[in-house]
N, C-alpha and C positions, 0 to 999 in steps of 0.2 A: 768190321775189321778194315783198317786203313792199309791199303796196299799201294802206297805211293813212295816215290824217292826223288830227291833232288841232289845233284852232285855238281860241284864245280872243280875243274881240273886245269891247272895252269902250268905250262912248262916253257922253256925257251923256244919251243917249236909251235905251240898252239895254246889257245885258251878256249875251254869248252864249258858251257853252262847247259845242263840237261835236267829236265824233270819229266816224270812219267807217272801215269795212273793205270794200273793193270785192269781196273774195273771201269774203264772209260767207254767211249763210243767211237773212238778213232779220230778224235779232233787233233789236228796237228798245227804246229807253228814252227816251221823249219827254216833255218838260215845257217847252212854249214859253210858258206863261202865257196862251195864247189857245186855248180849248178846241177849236174847230173845226179850227184849224191843227194841234193835237196829232193829231187824227184823220187829217188829210191827210198829215202827215209820217210818221206810223206806216204808212199805206198805201204811201207812197213807198218806205220802207225794206223793208217786207214783200214788195212785188211786184217790186222791183229786185234782191232778195237782197243788198242792201248793209246790213251791220250798221250801225246808226245810233244814236248817243246825243246828245241835245240837252238842255241845261239853259239856259233863258233867262228873263230878267226885263226889264221895261222900263216905259216910261211909258204903259201900257195904260189908265190912268185918263184920258188925253187921247184916245188912239186906238190901235188895234192896229197901225196902219200901220208905225210905226218898228220895232217888234219883229219883225213879220212880214218886212219888207224885210231887216233886218239878219241874220236867220237864213238867208234865201235867199242873201244875199251870202256868208256864211260857208260854207254848204253848197257853193256854187259854187267857192269858193276851195279847200275841202278836196277836192272832187272833182278839181280840176286838180292839186293837190299829190299826191294818191294815184296818179293816172295816170302821173306821172313823164314819161318820154320817149315814152310810149304804145306802146312796143315790143310787138308781138304781139297787139294788140287787134283786134277785128273792125271797129271804127270806125263803120260805118254800121249802123243798125237802125231798124225801125219797128214800131209796135204799134197795133192798133185794139181798144178796150176798151168794152164796153157796161155800162151800169148802168140797168136797167129801160128807160125811154124815152130815156135819154141814150146817145150814142155818140160817142166821141172817138178821133182818130188823132194819134199823135205820131211824127215822123220826126226822127232824130238823126244828126248827123255830128260825131264828136269831131275837129274840124278844126283847132283852134287859132285859128279865126276866129269871133269871137262874132257871132251873128245870131239874132234871134227874130222869127217871124211867127206871130201868133195870130189866127185868124179863125173866124167862124161862130157866135159867142155871140149869143143873141137880144137884141134891143133891150130895154134896161132891166136886163139881167143885172148890169151894173156897179153898179147901185144896190141890188141885193138884199142884205139883211142875213141872213147865214147863221149860225145858232147864237148870235145876239145880239151877236157881236163882229167878225165877218169879213164884209167886203163883197165882192161879186162881182168888183169891179175889182181886188182884191188877187190873184186867180188869175193874171191876165196879168202883173201886176207881179212876182210870184214867178217866173214862167217866164222873164221877161226878165232878172231879176237873176241867176238861176242860169246862164242861157246866157252872159251877158256876163262873169260872174266865173269860170266854168269854161272859157271859151273854146270853146264848142260852138255849132253851128248847130242850131236847133230850129224845126221847123214843127209847130205844134199847131192842129188843125182840129176844131172841134165839128161833127159831121155831123147830130146830132139832139139835142133835149133841151128840157125844159120846167121841171122842178124845179131850182132853183138848187143845192141840195145834190147832187143826182145829176149835174148838169153839172160842178161843181167836182171831184167825186170821180172821175168818168170821166176827166177831164183829167189829174189827178194820177196815176191808175193807168196811163194810157196813157204818160205820161212815164216812169214807173217801169219798165214793161215794155220800152220802147225803150232806156232806159239799161242795163237788164240785158243786152240783146243787144250793145249798142255797146261796153261796157267789158269784155266777156268776152274772155278769151284764146282766140285761134283757133290750134289746133295746126298749122295749115297755113301760118301767117304766121311767118316767121323774123326779120323786122325791123320797121321802122316802115312801116305801110301807107299810103305816099304816094310818088308819083313824085318828089317834091322831096327825100325822105329825112328830112323833119322835119314834125312836126305841132305 
């Protein structure tokens, strides 16, 4: 079963080329044109074991927001496409990941129903500038964009954290590890893991 997707998206604000393989080994080739986002998407691919290639440019001279958001949209769409009818997947998974003083938990349901709940980030995190281009508020925006375009339910909770870099990285890695489990083929599941018969 081929669980891959390649999507190109071009707007007046950004150009994104993205391909992924759900049954990979975490190989990544990432150039988002936003340095800290490169780091986060590399971690997402590495720790989810999803092979991921991203080449993107955009109006980062104005703000990183458009490019970051559009990559998250395309990643969500590609994830949904690669999952197909979701036959045989584990569907539910969770992961708790530390990074020094930061600790984040992600719970994922590949449900077909988009929902995102992100809680626990400290006051002021949304205004933190990480790596000179990436604001803390973009973490939640990325998570919401992925969830809504992939059709997944995501609960992301920051349990502890002080350093903005550590917080963001723990959150991305928690999502990665949860996705790794949720998209994995379960040898005990013979069909679509839903009482409705569809996800």
